[in-house]
C-alpha positions as CSV (number, residue, x, y, z in Angstrom):
1,M,22.8,-3.2,-39.8
2,L,22.3,-0.7,-36.1
3,L,21.4,-2.8,-33.6
4,S,21.6,-6.5,-32.2
5,I,19.3,-7.4,-29.7
6,I,20.5,-10.6,-27.7
7,L,17.9,-12.6,-25.4
8,P,19.1,-16.0,-23.4
9,I,15.5,-17.8,-23.2
10,Y,15.2,-20.5,-20.7
11,N,11.4,-21.2,-19.4
12,V,10.0,-18.0,-20.0
13,A,7.3,-18.9,-22.6
14,K,4.8,-17.1,-20.4
15,Y,6.5,-13.7,-20.5
16,L,8.4,-13.9,-23.8
17,P,5.7,-12.4,-25.8
18,Y,5.6,-9.3,-24.1
19,C,9.0,-8.6,-24.4
20,L,9.1,-9.2,-28.1
21,D,5.9,-7.2,-28.5
22,S,7.9,-4.3,-26.9
23,I,10.8,-4.6,-29.3
24,L,8.4,-5.1,-32.3
25,R,6.8,-1.5,-31.0
26,Q,9.9,0.8,-31.0
27,N,9.1,1.9,-34.8
28,L,12.5,0.9,-35.8
29,S,12.8,-0.6,-39.6
30,P,13.2,-4.0,-39.5
31,D,16.4,-3.6,-41.6
32,A,18.1,-1.5,-38.9
33,Y,17.9,-4.2,-36.0
34,E,17.8,-8.4,-35.4
35,V,16.5,-9.9,-32.7
36,I,18.7,-13.4,-31.8
37,M,16.8,-15.8,-29.2
38,V,19.4,-18.0,-27.8
39,N,17.1,-21.0,-26.6
40,D,18.9,-22.2,-23.6
41,G,17.6,-26.0,-23.5
42,S,14.2,-24.5,-22.6
43,T,11.7,-27.1,-21.2
44,D,8.5,-25.1,-21.2
45,S,7.4,-24.3,-25.2
46,S,9.6,-21.5,-25.0
47,H,11.4,-22.5,-28.3
48,D,7.6,-22.7,-30.0
49,V,6.9,-19.1,-28.9
50,A,10.4,-17.7,-30.2
51,S,10.3,-19.9,-33.5
52,T,6.7,-18.2,-34.0
53,Y,8.0,-14.8,-34.2
54,A,11.0,-15.6,-36.0
55,K,8.3,-17.1,-39.0
56,K,7.0,-13.9,-38.7
57,H,9.5,-11.5,-38.8
58,A,12.6,-12.1,-41.0
59,N,15.1,-10.0,-38.6
60,F,14.0,-12.5,-35.3
61,K,16.5,-15.9,-35.0
62,V,16.3,-18.6,-32.8
63,I,19.7,-20.6,-31.9
64,D,18.6,-23.6,-29.7
65,Q,21.5,-25.0,-27.6
66,E,21.8,-27.4,-24.7
67,N,21.3,-25.5,-21.3
68,K,24.6,-24.3,-20.3
69,G,23.6,-21.2,-18.4
70,V,22.9,-17.3,-19.5
71,G,27.0,-16.6,-20.1
72,A,26.9,-19.3,-22.8
73,A,23.3,-18.2,-24.2
74,R,24.7,-14.3,-24.4
75,N,27.9,-15.5,-25.9
76,V,26.7,-17.3,-28.4
77,G,24.4,-14.4,-29.4
78,L,27.1,-12.2,-29.8
79,D,29.1,-14.5,-31.6
80,A,26.1,-14.4,-34.4
81,A,25.4,-10.6,-34.2
82,V,26.2,-8.7,-36.7
83,G,24.6,-5.3,-35.7
84,E,26.9,-2.1,-34.8
85,Y,25.5,-2.3,-31.1
86,I,24.6,-4.7,-28.8
87,H,21.6,-5.1,-26.0
88,F,21.8,-7.5,-23.9
89,L,17.6,-8.0,-22.9
90,D,16.3,-10.6,-20.8
91,P,13.4,-12.1,-22.0
92,D,11.4,-11.0,-19.1
93,D,12.1,-7.7,-19.1
94,Y,10.8,-5.6,-21.9
95,L,10.8,-1.9,-23.6
96,T,9.4,1.1,-23.0
97,M,7.6,2.8,-25.9
98,D,9.3,3.9,-28.6
99,V,12.9,4.8,-27.1
100,L,15.2,3.0,-29.7
101,N,15.4,5.8,-32.0
102,N,16.5,8.2,-29.9
103,I,18.7,6.1,-27.7
104,L,20.7,4.7,-31.0
105,G,20.9,8.1,-32.1
106,T,22.8,9.4,-29.3
107,A,25.0,6.7,-29.7
108,K,25.9,7.4,-33.2
109,K,26.2,11.1,-32.7
110,F,28.9,10.6,-29.7
111,N,30.3,7.7,-31.3
112,T,30.1,6.0,-27.6
113,D,31.5,2.8,-26.6
114,I,28.6,2.3,-24.3
115,L,25.4,4.2,-24.0
116,A,23.5,3.7,-20.1
117,F,20.8,4.7,-19.6
118,K,17.7,4.4,-16.6
119,T,15.6,0.8,-15.7
120,K,12.3,1.0,-13.9
121,D,11.5,-2.0,-11.5
122,T,8.0,-3.1,-12.0
123,D,6.0,-6.4,-10.9
124,T,3.1,-6.2,-14.0
125,Y,3.4,-6.9,-17.5
126,S,1.6,-4.1,-19.8
127,L,3.2,-2.5,-22.9
128,A,1.5,0.8,-22.1
129,D,2.1,1.0,-18.6
130,Y,4.9,3.4,-18.4
131,Q,6.3,5.9,-21.3
132,D,9.4,7.7,-20.9
133,I,8.5,11.8,-21.0
134,S,12.0,12.9,-19.6
135,K,14.0,15.6,-21.6
136,E,17.8,16.3,-22.0
137,N,18.0,19.9,-21.4
138,E,21.7,20.1,-22.7
139,E,24.1,18.0,-24.5
140,P,25.4,14.6,-22.3
141,R,28.8,14.1,-20.9
142,I,31.2,12.3,-22.1
143,Y,33.1,9.9,-19.6
144,S,35.4,8.1,-19.7
145,G,35.0,4.3,-17.5
146,I,36.7,5.1,-14.6
147,E,34.9,8.7,-14.4
148,Y,31.5,7.0,-14.7
149,I,32.6,4.5,-12.2
150,S,33.1,7.3,-10.1
151,E,30.4,9.4,-10.0
152,K,27.2,7.2,-11.4
153,K,25.6,4.6,-9.3
154,Y,26.8,2.0,-12.2
155,G,24.2,-0.8,-12.4
156,N,25.7,-4.8,-12.5
157,E,23.5,-6.3,-14.9
158,A,24.0,-6.0,-18.5
159,W,20.7,-4.7,-19.4
160,W,21.5,-1.2,-18.5
161,Y,24.1,-0.7,-21.6
162,I,23.8,-0.5,-25.5
163,I,27.4,-1.5,-26.3
164,K,29.2,-0.9,-29.4
165,K,30.0,-4.3,-30.7
166,D,33.7,-3.2,-32.5
167,F,34.8,-1.7,-28.9
168,L,33.6,-5.3,-27.5
169,Q,35.4,-7.4,-29.5
170,E,38.6,-5.2,-29.3
171,S,38.5,-5.8,-25.8
172,G,38.0,-9.4,-26.0
173,I,35.7,-9.5,-22.8
174,R,33.2,-12.1,-22.2
175,F,30.3,-13.7,-20.2
176,M,31.7,-16.2,-17.4
177,E,30.1,-19.1,-18.0
178,G,28.7,-21.9,-15.8
179,R,28.4,-18.9,-12.9
180,W,25.7,-16.5,-11.6
181,M,26.8,-13.1,-11.2
182,E,28.1,-13.1,-14.5
183,D,26.8,-10.0,-15.3
184,A,28.7,-8.0,-12.3
185,I,32.1,-9.4,-13.5
186,F,31.1,-8.3,-17.5
187,T,29.8,-5.0,-16.8
188,I,32.9,-3.7,-14.5
189,S,34.9,-4.8,-16.8
190,V,33.5,-3.3,-20.3
191,L,32.5,-0.3,-18.2
192,L,36.6,0.1,-17.1
193,K,38.4,-0.2,-20.7
194,A,35.4,1.9,-22.4
195,K,36.8,5.7,-23.5
196,R,33.4,7.0,-24.2
197,I,30.4,6.8,-22.3
198,V,27.1,8.5,-22.2
199,H,24.5,8.5,-19.5
200,L,21.0,9.3,-20.8
201,D,18.1,10.2,-18.3
202,H,15.9,8.0,-20.1
203,T,14.1,5.0,-19.0
204,V,14.5,2.5,-21.2
205,L,13.5,-0.8,-19.8
206,M,11.3,-1.9,-17.8
207,H,12.8,-5.0,-15.1
208,V,9.9,-6.8,-14.4
209,K,10.5,-8.7,-10.2
210,L,9.7,-12.3,-10.4
211,P,9.2,-14.6,-7.6
212,S,10.0,-17.5,-10.0
213,S,13.2,-15.7,-12.0
214,A,16.6,-17.7,-11.7
215,M,17.8,-14.8,-8.5
216,N,14.8,-15.6,-6.8
217,S,14.4,-19.3,-7.6
218,R,14.6,-21.2,-3.7
219,E,15.3,-24.3,-5.4
220,E,17.9,-26.1,-3.0
221,S,21.0,-26.8,-5.5
222,H,20.4,-23.5,-7.0
223,Y,20.5,-21.7,-3.7
224,K,23.6,-23.1,-2.9
225,K,25.5,-22.4,-6.1
226,L,24.3,-19.0,-6.0
227,V,25.8,-18.3,-2.6
228,Y,29.5,-19.5,-3.6
229,D,28.7,-17.4,-7.2
230,Y,28.0,-14.2,-4.8
231,L,31.2,-14.5,-3.1
232,N,33.1,-16.0,-6.4
233,A,32.2,-12.6,-7.7
234,A,33.9,-10.5,-4.7
235,V,37.0,-12.7,-5.3
236,V,37.2,-11.7,-8.9
237,Y,36.4,-8.1,-8.1
238,N,39.5,-7.6,-6.0
239,D,41.8,-9.3,-8.8
240,I,40.1,-6.5,-11.0
241,I,40.8,-4.0,-7.9
242,N,44.1,-4.8,-7.3
243,S,45.2,-4.5,-11.2
244,M,44.4,-1.2,-11.2
245,K,46.9,1.7,-10.9
246,P,45.6,4.8,-9.1
247,S,46.7,8.3,-10.5
248,D,44.1,10.9,-9.4
249,S,41.1,11.5,-7.0
250,T,38.9,10.0,-10.1
251,D,40.4,6.7,-9.8
252,D,40.5,6.9,-6.0
253,G,36.6,7.5,-6.3
254,A,35.9,4.5,-9.1
255,I,38.1,2.2,-6.4
256,K,35.6,3.4,-3.4
257,R,32.8,2.4,-5.4
258,M,34.0,-1.1,-6.4
259,R,34.8,-1.8,-2.8
260,V,31.6,-1.1,-1.8
261,R,30.3,-3.3,-4.6
262,Q,32.5,-6.1,-3.5
263,D,31.5,-5.8,-0.3
264,S,27.9,-6.2,-1.6
265,F,28.7,-9.5,-3.0
266,I,29.6,-10.8,0.0
267,F,26.9,-9.3,2.5
268,F,23.9,-10.6,-0.1
269,G,26.2,-13.7,-0.5
270,I,26.3,-14.5,3.4
271,A,21.9,-12.7,3.5
272,R,21.0,-16.0,0.5
273,A,23.2,-18.7,2.6
274,M,21.1,-17.8,5.5
275,Q,17.8,-18.5,3.9
276,S,19.7,-21.9,2.7
277,T,20.4,-25.2,3.6
278,L,24.2,-24.7,3.0
279,K,25.6,-25.4,6.2
280,F,27.4,-22.6,8.7
281,E,30.9,-24.6,8.3
282,H,30.6,-24.6,4.7
283,L,30.2,-20.4,4.8
284,W,32.8,-19.9,7.1
285,E,35.5,-21.8,5.2
286,Q,34.8,-19.8,2.6
287,L,34.8,-16.1,4.7
288,K,38.1,-17.7,6.1
289,E,39.8,-17.5,2.4
290,M,38.2,-14.2,2.1
291,K,39.7,-13.2,4.9
292,S,43.2,-14.6,3.8
293,I,42.9,-11.9,0.7
294,G,41.7,-8.9,3.0
295,I,38.4,-8.8,1.8
296,Y,36.7,-9.5,5.1
297,P,35.5,-8.7,7.3
298,L,33.2,-6.3,5.7
299,K,34.6,-3.0,5.8
300,N,33.2,-0.7,2.8
301,F,29.3,-1.7,2.9
302,T,27.9,0.8,4.5
303,K,29.8,4.0,3.3
304,L,27.7,4.8,0.2
305,N,24.4,3.3,-0.6
306,Y,23.6,1.3,2.3
307,T,23.6,3.1,5.0
308,S,21.1,2.5,7.3
309,L,20.7,1.2,11.0
310,K,19.2,-1.6,9.5
311,Y,22.6,-2.4,7.4
312,K,25.0,-1.0,10.0
313,V,23.3,-3.6,12.4
314,L,23.7,-6.7,9.8
315,V,27.1,-5.7,9.1
316,T,28.2,-6.0,12.7
317,I,26.4,-9.5,13.0
318,F,28.0,-10.6,9.9
319,N,31.8,-9.4,11.0
320,N,31.5,-11.9,14.0
321,K,31.7,-15.4,13.8
322,T,30.0,-16.1,17.1
323,L,27.0,-13.6,16.0
324,L,27.1,-14.9,12.8
325,S,26.6,-18.5,13.3
326,T,24.0,-17.9,16.1
327,S,21.6,-15.9,13.4
328,F,22.3,-18.6,11.4
329,I,20.4,-21.3,13.3
330,V,17.7,-18.3,14.5
331,F,17.0,-17.4,10.8
332,K,16.4,-20.8,9.4
333,K,14.5,-22.1,12.4
334,L,12.2,-18.8,12.1
335,N,12.5,-18.7,8.2
336,L,12.9,-14.8,7.8
337,S,14.6,-13.0,5.7
338,I,16.9,-9.8,4.6
């Protein structure tokens, strides 16, 4: 079997049919792929929706488990997968029309550890709203992981990539369980291990921006946990960077991009905290710990991707305890967002 598509499912009954139908419209033989739906303790009708598809299509499978989070669900799916390549697809996103044949052919042709592609944000569900028409004008380049990180604005989320299963198993890399931002740690870990990465200029996936999605939830306990997990991701990133031994300018470029990404976790963790019920004292304790290991105040955030005046002003505020504590109060009282 060529491909295993792994979907962690939690309370997505309304959106799941769009995702599954987009897979069925790929013109792949059922013998070429499987869809593993890991129902992570859903309390809506997600299990029923998934089971309906599994009854109709022999290559669609449902695994039920108690709610353990996205990372745990993906690990369970990975353990069950038999495909040569793995794609971690979110069940509220969907694939563009008839793209998998092309990208899987490229992955096979170039024996990639990882095949990367483009995605497109949308706020609507329409299986016909976007069809990729881009063409490759030349043979794709094969990057090492370090080269790819150094030269590309790599995506944090696992759904940007199709990964060779043998490579993933040999690397021993799995998703963190019980934390948000598990994608970011998983992705940078596999990219750094990879020897053969190809990037295709094809839009393969439509990422649906939903106000009800996990990352946008405003439920109090969720919001507090999300803040802490953003900050934890920065700490883990720091450990990964410190374990690297730069040997040339490519390595330096990769580390520069990773430092910017690390700062982004802290920046958006602070931003989330300002919109939550978290007390400033609790946030400041976290920031003091980061200061003790040299990753706060923010030094790299505005160097590559976040160069606008807005971000420069906010970094100045976030780096100063007095300004930050004052802004913390103002943002909460006025219900402002960043």
